[in-house]
C-alpha positions in Angstrom: 160.9 105.6 111.5 158.0 103.8 110.0 158.3 101.6 107.0 154.9 102.5 105.7 152.3 105.2 106.2 148.6 105.0 105.3 146.5 108.2 105.2 142.8 107.4 105.7 139.7 108.7 107.4 140.3 112.2 108.4 144.1 112.2 108.5 145.1 115.4 106.7 148.2 117.6 106.9 146.0 120.7 107.4 142.5 122.0 106.9 141.7 122.4 103.2 145.0 120.9 102.3 146.0 121.4 98.6 147.7 118.8 96.5 151.0 120.7 97.0 150.5 120.5 100.8 150.1 116.7 100.6 153.2 116.4 98.4 155.2 118.4 100.9 154.0 116.2 103.8 154.9 113.0 102.0 158.3 114.4 100.9 159.0 115.2 104.5 158.1 111.7 105.6 160.3 110.3 102.9 163.3 112.5 103.9 163.0 111.2 107.4 162.9 107.6 106.2 165.9 108.1 103.9 167.9 109.8 106.7 168.1 106.7 108.8 171.1 104.5 109.0 169.9 102.1 106.4 168.3 104.7 104.1 165.3 102.5 103.2 162.5 104.5 101.5 159.0 104.3 103.0 155.9 103.2 101.3 153.0 105.7 101.4 149.4 105.0 100.7 146.1 106.8 100.6 142.7 105.3 101.3 141.1 106.8 98.2 138.9 104.5 96.3 136.8 107.2 94.4 139.3 110.0 94.4 141.3 111.6 97.2 138.5 113.5 99.0 140.9 114.8 101.6 142.6 117.0 99.0 140.8 120.4 98.9 138.9 120.8 95.6 139.7 117.2 94.4 137.6 115.4 91.9 135.5 112.6 93.4 134.1 109.8 91.4 130.9 107.9 92.2 130.8 104.2 93.0 131.1 102.0 90.0 127.8 100.5 90.8 126.3 104.0 90.6 127.9 104.6 87.2 126.5 101.3 86.0 123.0 102.1 87.2 123.0 105.1 85.0 123.1 102.8 81.9 125.5 105.3 80.3 128.6 103.4 79.5 130.5 106.5 78.4 130.3 108.0 81.9 132.3 105.0 83.2 134.9 105.4 80.4 135.2 109.1 81.1 135.9 108.6 84.8 138.4 105.9 84.0 140.4 108.1 81.7 140.1 111.1 84.0 141.6 109.1 86.9 144.5 107.9 84.7 145.6 111.4 83.7 
């Protein structure tokens, strides 16, 4: 079993995968890792700088430089708080 998994590029559990589908996939990976002799949990990562665009209907945020170029400071604040919730 792998110690860590990184999803990036086009690696998706299925076409138009919902958040629940991603959760199920990661949980299955974790079950496999924990079922080994040592039971060490795996580390899972997603290459998602601006939002997880591989999740169907996910919210995607523009680059910070694009937000700065709008000269609307509140937009940057809104995207920060939205990504924290």
